N, C-alpha and C positions, 0 to 999 in steps of 0.2 A: 767217344768222339774227341779229337784233339782240337785245340784252339784254332789251328790253321785250317781245319776242315769246316769249322762252324762260321768263321768270320773272314773278312778280307775278300768277300765275294761281291766285288763292285759291279760286276755285270748284272747280278740279281738286284742290287740297289737301283741301278739305272732302269732295268726292265720293269720292276714292280712300281717304282715311282712314276714312270712314263705311263703305264697302264692305268693306274688310278687317276692320274691327272687328266689323261685323255678321256676317261669315262666321265669325270666331272665336267670337263670342257664340252663334251658332246651332249650332256644332259642339261647344261645351263646356257650354252650358246651366248657367251658374253658379248655385249655390244657397247655398253657405256664404260666410262672410266670406273664407276662404282662396281660394275659387274666384274671387271678385270681385277680390281682390288680384292673382291671377295674370293675369286678363284685363286689369286696369288697367295692369299693368306693360307688357304687350304693346301696349296702346293708346297709351301714352306713346311707345313706340319708333316705332310707325307714324306718329303725328302728327309727331314730330321728323323722320322720314325724308321724308315727303311735303311738309313745309314747305320743306325744302331742295331737293327735287326739282322743285317747281313754284312755290314762293312766293319765298323769299329764299335765295340760294345762299351762305350764310355761309362754308362751307368754301372755296368758290372765291375769295371775297373775301380770306379770311385767307391763302390760299396763292397768291394771284394773282402776287405779285412773284417767288416762286420758280418757279412754273409758267411764267410768261412768259419768264423768263431761260433756262429749260431747253427750252421748246417755243415759240420765238418765232413760229412760224407758226400757233399754236393760237388759235382764236377762243374765249377763255375762257368767255364768257357765252352760248355756244350750248348748247342742251340736251345735245347729244352730249358736250360736255366734262365734264358731270357724271359720266360713266362713267369715273371716275378710274383704275380698274385697267386699262381698255382703253388709256388714254393712257400711263400709267406703264410698262406692259409693251410698248409699241410695237406694239400690234395694229393691223391695217389694216381698212378697210371699215366698214360700218355696225355700231356697237356693239350694236344691238338683235339682231343675228344672229350675234355672235361666240360662241365656246365658253363664255365666262364667263356670258353672258346665258342661254344654254341651260341650263347647270348651275344657275344661279340659279333659273330657272323650275321645274326639276325638284325642287330642294330645297323651294321654296315649295309647290308642288302636293303633294309628298310629305308635308310637314308638315301641311297641311290634311287630307289623307287620314288621317293618324295621329290628328288631333283627332277626326274623325268616327267612325273605327273604335273608338277608345278609349272615346268617350262611350257608344256603344251597349252595350259590354260593362259599363261601370261602371253605367249606368242599370238594366240588367237585374239586375245583382247587388244594387243598392240596393233594388230592388223586392222581391227575394227575401230581403233581410236576410242576405246572405252576402258573403264576401270575393271580390273580382274577381280571378281568376287565369287566365282564358281569353283567347284572342285575343292582342292585344299585351301584355296583362298577364302572359302566360305567359313573356314575354321581357324585360320591363322593368317596374319597379314604378311608374314615373311617366311613362307614355307621353304624357300631355297636356303636361306641362312640357317633356319632350323635344321634342315637336312645336313648341311655342312657340320654343324655342331654335333648332331647325332652320329655321323660317321666318325668324327674325331673321337668322340666319347667311346664308340665301339672299339676303335683301335686301342684306346687306353685300357679297356677291359681285357683286351687280348695281350698287349705287349707294352706295359708302362715303361717309360724312361724318364729320367730326371728332366731332360730338356723338354719333352713333349708335355709332361705334367706342368711345367712352368708356362709353356706356350699356350696350353689350352685356355686358362682363364683370360690370358692376354688377348687371344683371338676372339673369345666370346665377347669381350668388351669392344674389340674392333668391329665385330659384326653388328653390335648394338649401335655403335656410332654410325656405321655405314647405313643402317636401316633408318636412323633419324634423318640423315642427310637426304636419303632417298625419299622419305616421306614428305620432306619440305618441297621437293620437286613435284611430287605427285599432287600435293595439296594445291600448288600453284596452277596445276592443270585442271583439276577436277573440283576444287573448292568445297562447297557444302556437301556434295555427294561423298567425297572422301572423308570429311569430318564425321558424317553419319556412319560410314563404314568403320572408321577407326574407333568410334565410341562403342560399337557392338562386336568388334572382333579383336581378340588378343593378338599381341605382336609375335610371340615366338612359340608359346605352348598351346597347341590346338585345344579347342574345346570340343566336347562330345557332340553337341547339337549345333549345326551350322547356323550362321546368321542369315536372315531372310535376304535373298540375293538382291543386290543393287548393281553387276560385272565390271600395282605395284609389285614388287619383289616381295 
């Protein structure tokens, strides 16, 4: 495969970015400024990812000298070469069917399932003007932010780039800050009830056994 066949496919950049951002939008239904910031951070990651996946392979260009010296037989600008973990770990066969790609797909699908599941619980609680503590909220206080992080990590397992590897920890910190700001708003509304919930429910990493239900992001 030649370089011009693998990259410069800006229509695919647009379509793939739009599809994943639309999915995230439909599963989160952003309403507040914090909601939009959370979605916006995810959208930036997705656009950066697909720009390198189908548009301009910046990471491959920057690492081309090192990669070519270490893997002289490698066609750097074939699409398969963008699966850097596959290359660096010496895996064989089609990278679209290796264990890393399978794990990546499971993480991404699981993340979107979390987004959808959490939104239904949160929406129902907001309609009833109560605290959301059922479903995923019984195991983690911020399942939607956890889902965004899980999806982004899944993409990094499948197609790492220098830009998204830098963006990932920055966005994780951004989500932590958004969560703290959100918690201050929820605390003002629910007071002691939320304090009790917060003391018994982790923020981002779900626990196995749910907290006894009392019903945020």
